[in-house]
C-alpha positions, 0 to 999 in steps of 0.5 A: 500500500502506497497511500491511505485513501479517505473518501467523502461525499460533501456538500460544496454547493446547494443548501448545506454548502456553508457547513459542508465547505467548512467541514471539508476545509477542516478535513483537508487541513487534517490531511495536510497536517498528517502528511506533513508528519509523513502520514499515519503509522500502520504497525503492520506495514512498519511505516507511515503511510501518506493520506489521499482525500477523494471527494465528490460534491453531492450538491446537498442532494440525497440521490447525488450523495448515494451515487457518490458513495457508490462511486467512492466504494466501487470505482475509487475503492477508498480505504475509509469512508467518511460521512457527509454533512447533514443528517439526511445525507448521512442517513443516505450514506449509511444506507449505501455503506451498510449492505457492503459491510463498510464502516461509515465514520459519521461526523456530520449527521446528528439525527437520532435516526443514525442510532435508531435505524440499527446500522451495524457499520457506524462509528459516530463522533457527534452528540445526537440531536435529541440532546442539543437542548439539554444544556440550554434548558438546564442553564435557563432553569438554574438562572431563573427558577421562576421561568415557566414556558418554552416555545419550541419551533421545529420543522416536522419534515426534518428528522434533525429538527424533529429529534431536537424538538423531542429533546426539548419536550423531554428536558423541558418537562424534566426541568419543570417547564411547560413546552409548546411546539410550533411546527412548520414545513422547512423552507416554506415558513416565513414565521409571520403568523407562527411567531406572533402566536408563540409570543402571545403565549408568553414563553420565557425561552424560545428554542428554534432548531431547524435547518440553517435558512429556517433559523435565519428566517426565524431570527430575522422575524424576531428582530423585525417584530421586536420579539424579545423573550427572556432567552432565545436559542437557535441552531444557526446562532452557533456559527459565524454566519449568524453574526455576519447576517445580523451584525449587532442584532445577533447579541443575546441569542444562544445556541448549543454547539458540538465544539467551541474554541477552547472547549476541548482541553488536555487532548490525548491525541491530536492538536490542542484546541487553540492550535487547531483554531490558529492553524485553521484561521491561518490556512483559510483566513477565518475562524472555524465553526464547529463543523470545521472542527468535526471535519478535522476531528474525524481524521484524528479519531481514525488515526488514533484507531489505526494506531491502536489497531496497527492495521487498516482492516475495516472491521478491526478499526470499527471494533477498536473505535467501539472500545476506546475512550480518549480525548481530542481537542473536540472533546471526549470520544467514547461510543457504545457497542453500536458505535453511537457517541456517548462520551462527547458533551456539547457546550452552550454559547451566547453572543455577547459583545460581538463574539460567542461566549461559552456559558455552559457547562461551568467547566468550559464556561468563559463567561456568564449567561446574560439573562434576560437577554439584552437584545439589540432590537 
Protein backbone atom coordinates (compact mmCIF):
# COMPACT_ATOMS: atom_id res chain seq x y z
CA UNK A 1 0.00 0.00 0.00
CA UNK A 2 1.39 3.37 -1.06
CA UNK A 3 -1.32 5.67 0.33
CA UNK A 4 -4.44 5.54 2.52
CA UNK A 5 -7.49 6.77 0.63
CA UNK A 6 -10.14 8.67 2.56
CA UNK A 7 -13.38 9.20 0.65
CA UNK A 8 -16.23 11.61 1.27
CA UNK A 9 -19.39 12.89 -0.39
CA UNK A 10 -19.68 16.50 0.75
CA UNK A 11 -21.96 19.47 0.05
CA UNK A 12 -19.84 22.13 -1.62
CA UNK A 13 -22.91 23.56 -3.35
CA UNK A 14 -26.61 23.65 -2.51
CA UNK A 15 -28.50 24.15 0.75
CA UNK A 16 -25.81 22.67 3.01
CA UNK A 17 -22.82 24.28 1.32
CA UNK A 18 -21.98 26.71 4.15
CA UNK A 19 -21.45 23.94 6.67
CA UNK A 20 -20.30 21.42 4.07
CA UNK A 21 -17.50 23.68 2.89
CA UNK A 22 -16.26 24.29 6.43
CA UNK A 23 -16.39 20.58 7.21
CA UNK A 24 -14.36 19.88 4.07
CA UNK A 25 -11.80 22.56 4.94
CA UNK A 26 -11.34 21.06 8.40
CA UNK A 27 -10.84 17.60 6.94
CA UNK A 28 -8.47 18.93 4.27
CA UNK A 29 -6.41 20.67 6.96
CA UNK A 30 -6.12 17.38 8.85
CA UNK A 31 -4.90 15.59 5.70
CA UNK A 32 -2.34 18.35 5.11
CA UNK A 33 -1.13 18.16 8.71
CA UNK A 34 -0.84 14.38 8.86
CA UNK A 35 1.04 14.26 5.56
CA UNK A 36 3.49 16.86 6.85
CA UNK A 37 4.29 14.26 9.53
CA UNK A 38 4.78 11.60 6.90
CA UNK A 39 1.29 10.07 7.17
CA UNK A 40 -0.42 7.64 9.56
CA UNK A 41 1.75 4.98 11.17
CA UNK A 42 0.50 1.46 10.41
CA UNK A 43 2.27 -1.09 12.62
CA UNK A 44 1.50 -3.99 10.29
CA UNK A 45 3.37 -2.21 7.49
CA UNK A 46 6.09 -0.95 9.84
CA UNK A 47 5.94 2.55 8.40
CA UNK A 48 3.94 5.72 8.00
CA UNK A 49 1.51 5.82 5.09
CA UNK A 50 0.55 9.17 3.45
CA UNK A 51 -3.15 10.04 3.08
CA UNK A 52 -5.15 10.97 -0.01
CA UNK A 53 -8.57 12.63 0.21
CA UNK A 54 -11.03 11.73 -2.55
CA UNK A 55 -14.19 13.85 -2.59
CA UNK A 56 -17.27 14.42 -4.72
CA UNK A 57 -19.76 17.28 -4.39
CA UNK A 58 -23.23 15.91 -3.60
CA UNK A 59 -24.82 19.33 -4.21
CA UNK A 60 -26.81 18.84 -0.96
CA UNK A 61 -28.88 16.21 -2.76
CA UNK A 62 -29.70 12.80 -1.27
CA UNK A 63 -29.67 10.91 -4.58
CA UNK A 64 -26.39 12.53 -5.61
CA UNK A 65 -24.93 11.55 -2.25
CA UNK A 66 -25.95 7.93 -2.80
CA UNK A 67 -24.31 7.81 -6.22
CA UNK A 68 -21.18 9.48 -4.83
CA UNK A 69 -20.85 6.87 -2.08
CA UNK A 70 -21.30 4.06 -4.60
CA UNK A 71 -18.59 5.61 -6.76
CA UNK A 72 -16.22 6.05 -3.82
CA UNK A 73 -16.59 2.40 -2.86
CA UNK A 74 -16.74 0.68 -6.26
CA UNK A 75 -14.61 2.88 -8.52
CA UNK A 76 -12.28 4.70 -6.15
CA UNK A 77 -12.11 1.79 -3.69
CA UNK A 78 -11.42 4.08 -0.75
CA UNK A 79 -10.00 2.55 2.43
CA UNK A 80 -12.01 4.78 4.79
CA UNK A 81 -15.50 6.14 4.08
CA UNK A 82 -16.41 9.41 5.80
CA UNK A 83 -19.96 10.60 6.25
CA UNK A 84 -21.23 13.87 4.72
CA UNK A 85 -22.56 16.93 6.49
CA UNK A 86 -26.35 16.90 7.16
CA UNK A 87 -28.49 14.26 8.79
CA UNK A 88 -30.46 13.37 5.65
CA UNK A 89 -27.29 12.88 3.61
CA UNK A 90 -25.57 10.93 6.40
CA UNK A 91 -28.53 8.55 6.54
CA UNK A 92 -28.33 8.06 2.78
CA UNK A 93 -24.59 7.35 3.00
CA UNK A 94 -25.16 4.85 5.82
CA UNK A 95 -27.80 3.07 3.76
CA UNK A 96 -25.29 2.64 0.94
CA UNK A 97 -22.42 1.55 3.20
CA UNK A 98 -24.33 -0.86 5.43
CA UNK A 99 -25.11 -3.67 2.93
CA UNK A 100 -21.49 -3.59 1.76
CA UNK A 101 -20.18 -4.04 5.31
CA UNK A 102 -18.29 -0.74 5.06
CA UNK A 103 -17.83 1.42 8.15
CA UNK A 104 -19.26 4.92 7.86
CA UNK A 105 -17.28 7.30 10.04
CA UNK A 106 -20.07 9.75 10.85
CA UNK A 107 -19.12 13.28 11.83
CA UNK A 108 -21.92 15.32 10.24
CA UNK A 109 -25.24 13.56 10.78
CA UNK A 110 -26.59 14.15 14.28
CA UNK A 111 -30.17 12.94 13.86
CA UNK A 112 -31.03 10.19 16.35
CA UNK A 113 -32.11 8.06 13.41
CA UNK A 114 -28.43 7.34 12.83
CA UNK A 115 -28.56 5.43 16.12
CA UNK A 116 -32.11 4.12 15.92
CA UNK A 117 -32.05 2.58 12.45
CA UNK A 118 -29.97 -0.38 13.63
CA UNK A 119 -26.92 0.21 11.43
CA UNK A 120 -24.11 -2.19 12.32
CA UNK A 121 -21.29 -0.43 10.43
CA UNK A 122 -21.42 3.02 12.02
CA UNK A 123 -18.98 5.00 14.15
CA UNK A 124 -20.24 8.44 15.25
CA UNK A 125 -18.22 11.25 16.79
CA UNK A 126 -21.05 13.72 17.45
CA UNK A 127 -23.70 14.15 20.12
CA UNK A 128 -27.20 13.14 18.92
CA UNK A 129 -29.72 15.87 18.07
CA UNK A 130 -32.13 14.98 20.87
CA UNK A 131 -29.51 16.21 23.36
CA UNK A 132 -28.94 19.61 21.73
CA UNK A 133 -31.28 21.48 24.06
CA UNK A 134 -30.30 19.88 27.37
CA UNK A 135 -27.61 22.38 28.36
CA UNK A 136 -29.68 25.37 27.24
CA UNK A 137 -32.70 24.31 29.28
CA UNK A 138 -30.62 23.38 32.33
CA UNK A 139 -28.87 26.77 32.26
CA UNK A 140 -32.09 28.78 31.92
CA UNK A 141 -33.64 26.82 34.77
CA UNK A 142 -30.60 27.38 37.00
CA UNK A 143 -30.56 31.09 36.16
CA UNK A 144 -34.32 31.62 36.50
CA UNK A 145 -36.13 29.23 38.87
CA UNK A 146 -39.37 31.06 38.06
CA UNK A 147 -39.29 30.52 34.28
CA UNK A 148 -42.39 28.61 33.14
CA UNK A 149 -42.73 28.23 29.37
CA UNK A 150 -40.69 27.10 26.36
CA UNK A 151 -41.86 27.74 22.80
CA UNK A 152 -40.30 25.12 20.55
CA UNK A 153 -40.09 25.81 16.80
CA UNK A 154 -39.45 22.68 14.74
CA UNK A 155 -39.74 21.50 11.14
CA UNK A 156 -41.98 18.44 11.05
CA UNK A 157 -40.39 17.28 7.77
CA UNK A 158 -36.78 17.35 9.04
CA UNK A 159 -35.52 14.41 11.11
CA UNK A 160 -32.83 16.62 12.65
CA UNK A 161 -35.36 19.23 13.76
CA UNK A 162 -37.91 16.66 14.96
CA UNK A 163 -35.31 14.97 17.15
CA UNK A 164 -34.24 18.25 18.69
CA UNK A 165 -37.89 19.04 19.41
CA UNK A 166 -38.26 15.66 21.04
CA UNK A 167 -35.34 16.57 23.30
CA UNK A 168 -36.91 19.94 24.13
CA UNK A 169 -40.08 18.10 25.18
CA UNK A 170 -38.09 15.68 27.34
CA UNK A 171 -35.68 18.06 29.05
CA UNK A 172 -38.21 20.87 29.30
CA UNK A 173 -40.55 18.58 31.21
CA UNK A 174 -37.73 17.25 33.39
CA UNK A 175 -36.78 20.79 34.39
CA UNK A 176 -40.36 21.80 35.15
CA UNK A 177 -41.29 23.80 32.05
CA UNK A 178 -44.47 23.74 30.02
CA UNK A 179 -43.40 23.12 26.42
CA UNK A 180 -45.48 24.06 23.40
CA UNK A 181 -44.47 23.10 19.87
CA UNK A 182 -44.89 25.39 16.89
CA UNK A 183 -44.37 23.24 13.83
CA UNK A 184 -43.69 24.25 10.23
CA UNK A 185 -42.56 22.83 6.90
CA UNK A 186 -38.89 23.51 6.23
CA UNK A 187 -38.28 26.14 3.57
CA UNK A 188 -41.97 27.06 3.44
CA UNK A 189 -42.49 29.24 6.52
CA UNK A 190 -41.78 32.96 6.90
CA UNK A 191 -42.95 32.90 10.56
CA UNK A 192 -45.18 35.95 10.04
CA UNK A 193 -48.10 34.09 11.61
CA UNK A 194 -46.39 31.46 13.75
CA UNK A 195 -44.10 33.79 15.71
CA UNK A 196 -46.88 36.17 16.92
CA UNK A 197 -48.90 33.14 18.00
CA UNK A 198 -45.96 31.86 20.01
CA UNK A 199 -45.17 35.23 21.59
CA UNK A 200 -48.83 35.74 22.57
CA UNK A 201 -48.46 32.54 24.59
CA UNK A 202 -45.77 34.28 26.66
CA UNK A 203 -42.71 31.99 26.54
CA UNK A 204 -39.68 32.59 28.74
CA UNK A 205 -37.46 30.67 26.33
CA UNK A 206 -37.79 30.32 22.55
CA UNK A 207 -35.96 27.36 21.02
CA UNK A 208 -35.64 27.20 17.23
CA UNK A 209 -33.59 24.27 15.98
CA UNK A 210 -34.30 23.84 12.30
CA UNK A 211 -32.22 23.93 9.17
CA UNK A 212 -29.94 26.92 8.66
CA UNK A 213 -32.20 29.02 6.44
CA UNK A 214 -35.26 28.32 8.63
CA UNK A 215 -33.45 29.54 11.72
CA UNK A 216 -32.15 32.62 9.94
CA UNK A 217 -35.70 33.47 8.84
CA UNK A 218 -36.98 32.98 12.38
CA UNK A 219 -34.25 35.19 13.84
CA UNK A 220 -34.91 37.84 11.21
CA UNK A 221 -38.61 37.82 12.01
CA UNK A 222 -37.87 38.15 15.74
CA UNK A 223 -35.63 41.13 15.05
CA UNK A 224 -38.10 42.79 12.67
CA UNK A 225 -41.05 42.44 15.06
CA UNK A 226 -39.16 43.12 18.29
CA UNK A 227 -40.00 39.70 19.75
CA UNK A 228 -37.98 39.59 22.98
CA UNK A 229 -38.43 36.53 25.18
CA UNK A 230 -36.15 36.30 28.21
CA UNK A 231 -33.97 33.89 26.23
CA UNK A 232 -33.79 32.65 22.64
CA UNK A 233 -31.72 29.74 21.33
CA UNK A 234 -31.37 28.92 17.63
CA UNK A 235 -29.21 26.26 15.98
CA UNK A 236 -27.99 28.79 13.41
CA UNK A 237 -26.63 31.02 16.17
CA UNK A 238 -23.80 28.51 16.66
CA UNK A 239 -21.93 29.62 13.53
CA UNK A 240 -20.21 32.79 12.43
CA UNK A 241 -22.67 33.31 9.57
CA UNK A 242 -25.27 34.28 12.16
CA UNK A 243 -23.21 37.28 13.24
CA UNK A 244 -22.34 38.09 9.62
CA UNK A 245 -26.04 38.10 8.75
CA UNK A 246 -27.40 40.11 11.66
CA UNK A 247 -24.45 42.12 12.93
CA UNK A 248 -25.12 43.67 16.34
CA UNK A 249 -28.64 42.23 16.28
CA UNK A 250 -27.06 38.83 16.98
CA UNK A 251 -26.39 39.98 20.53
CA UNK A 252 -28.14 37.90 23.17
CA UNK A 253 -29.02 34.87 21.03
CA UNK A 254 -27.92 31.49 22.38
CA UNK A 255 -27.14 28.14 20.80
CA UNK A 256 -25.75 24.72 21.55
CA UNK A 257 -22.66 23.65 19.68
CA UNK A 258 -20.62 20.49 19.31
CA UNK A 259 -17.35 22.44 19.74
CA UNK A 260 -16.14 25.91 20.55
CA UNK A 261 -12.67 27.39 20.79
CA UNK A 262 -11.03 26.21 24.00
CA UNK A 263 -13.78 23.75 24.92
CA UNK A 264 -11.74 20.57 24.39
CA UNK A 265 -8.98 20.55 27.00
CA UNK A 266 -5.96 18.29 27.56
CA UNK A 267 -6.28 16.07 24.46
CA UNK A 268 -4.78 12.59 24.44
CA UNK A 269 -4.39 12.68 20.66
CA UNK A 270 -4.04 15.37 18.03
CA UNK A 271 -3.53 19.12 18.45
CA UNK A 272 -4.76 21.28 21.31
CA UNK A 273 -7.92 23.30 20.70
CA UNK A 274 -6.06 26.60 20.37
CA UNK A 275 -3.54 25.05 17.98
CA UNK A 276 -6.32 23.79 15.71
CA UNK A 277 -8.06 27.16 15.85
CA UNK A 278 -4.95 29.10 14.85
CA UNK A 279 -3.92 26.58 12.16
CA UNK A 280 -7.36 26.73 10.56
CA UNK A 281 -7.54 30.52 10.71
CA UNK A 282 -4.07 30.88 9.20
CA UNK A 283 -4.95 28.47 6.39
CA UNK A 284 -8.37 29.85 5.45
CA UNK A 285 -8.47 33.41 6.76
CA UNK A 286 -11.48 33.00 9.07
CA UNK A 287 -12.28 31.37 12.39
CA UNK A 288 -13.56 27.78 12.33
CA UNK A 289 -17.08 26.89 13.38
CA UNK A 290 -17.84 23.55 15.00
CA UNK A 291 -18.41 21.87 11.64
CA UNK A 292 -14.80 22.57 10.66
CA UNK A 293 -13.69 21.06 13.97
CA UNK A 294 -15.81 17.98 13.21
CA UNK A 295 -14.05 17.54 9.88
CA UNK A 296 -10.59 17.74 11.42
CA UNK A 297 -11.55 15.65 14.43
CA UNK A 298 -12.75 12.64 12.44
CA UNK A 299 -9.26 12.40 10.99
CA UNK A 300 -7.71 12.44 14.47
CA UNK A 301 -10.12 9.73 15.65
CA UNK A 302 -9.40 7.47 12.68
CA UNK A 303 -5.65 7.96 13.07
CA UNK A 304 -5.87 7.01 16.75
CA UNK A 305 -7.86 3.87 15.89
CA UNK A 306 -5.33 2.87 13.24
CA UNK A 307 -2.52 3.49 15.69
CA UNK A 308 -4.08 1.23 18.29
CA UNK A 309 -5.17 -1.47 15.83
CA UNK A 310 -1.98 -1.48 13.81
CA UNK A 311 -3.95 -2.45 10.70
CA UNK A 312 -6.34 -0.91 8.17
CA UNK A 313 -8.94 -3.68 8.22
CA UNK A 314 -12.39 -2.06 8.37
CA UNK A 315 -13.92 -4.46 10.87
CA UNK A 316 -10.93 -4.28 13.19
CA UNK A 317 -10.93 -0.48 13.14
CA UNK A 318 -14.66 -0.42 13.82
CA UNK A 319 -14.24 -2.75 16.80
CA UNK A 320 -11.36 -0.68 18.17
CA UNK A 321 -13.43 2.51 17.82
CA UNK A 322 -16.16 0.94 19.94
CA UNK A 323 -13.72 0.01 22.71
CA UNK A 324 -11.52 3.05 23.22
CA UNK A 325 -12.11 6.11 25.38
CA UNK A 326 -9.88 9.14 24.81
CA UNK A 327 -9.94 12.89 24.30
CA UNK A 328 -9.16 15.14 21.35
CA UNK A 329 -9.38 18.93 21.03
CA UNK A 330 -13.03 18.30 20.12
CA UNK A 331 -13.75 16.64 23.45
CA UNK A 332 -14.24 13.09 24.64
CA UNK A 333 -14.62 10.19 22.22
CA UNK A 334 -16.46 7.14 23.52
CA UNK A 335 -19.17 5.09 21.83
CA UNK A 336 -21.49 2.29 22.83
CA UNK A 337 -21.43 -1.17 21.23
CA UNK A 338 -23.40 0.15 18.21
CA UNK A 339 -20.96 2.96 17.51
CA UNK A 340 -23.28 5.69 18.87
CA UNK A 341 -21.45 8.55 20.54
CA UNK A 342 -21.92 8.62 24.32
CA UNK A 343 -18.87 10.47 25.64
CA UNK A 344 -18.93 13.79 23.81
CA UNK A 345 -20.55 16.77 25.56
CA UNK A 346 -21.93 19.85 23.88
CA UNK A 347 -21.47 23.41 25.10
CA UNK A 348 -23.90 26.33 25.22
CA UNK A 349 -22.86 29.68 23.76
CA UNK A 350 -24.32 33.17 23.73
CA UNK A 351 -23.45 36.12 21.51
CA UNK A 352 -22.05 38.80 23.81
CA UNK A 353 -20.05 41.88 22.84
CA UNK A 354 -19.74 40.78 19.22
CA UNK A 355 -18.40 37.30 19.96
CA UNK A 356 -19.57 33.85 21.01
CA UNK A 357 -19.06 33.16 24.70
CA UNK A 358 -19.26 29.67 26.19
CA UNK A 359 -21.68 29.96 29.13
CA UNK A 360 -22.32 26.28 29.95
CA UNK A 361 -21.19 23.90 31.37
CA UNK A 362 -19.25 25.64 34.11
CA UNK A 363 -16.16 23.53 33.45
CA UNK A 364 -15.88 25.05 29.95
CA UNK A 365 -17.52 28.46 30.50
CA UNK A 366 -15.73 31.66 29.53
CA UNK A 367 -18.44 33.90 30.97
CA UNK A 368 -21.90 34.07 32.49
CA UNK A 369 -25.23 33.92 30.71
CA UNK A 370 -26.79 37.34 30.15
CA UNK A 371 -30.37 36.83 31.30
CA UNK A 372 -32.80 38.23 30.45
CA UNK A 373 -31.02 38.58 27.13
CA UNK A 374 -30.04 42.11 26.13
CA UNK A 375 -31.22 42.03 22.55
CA UNK A 376 -30.19 44.99 20.39
CA UNK A 377 -33.52 45.34 18.56
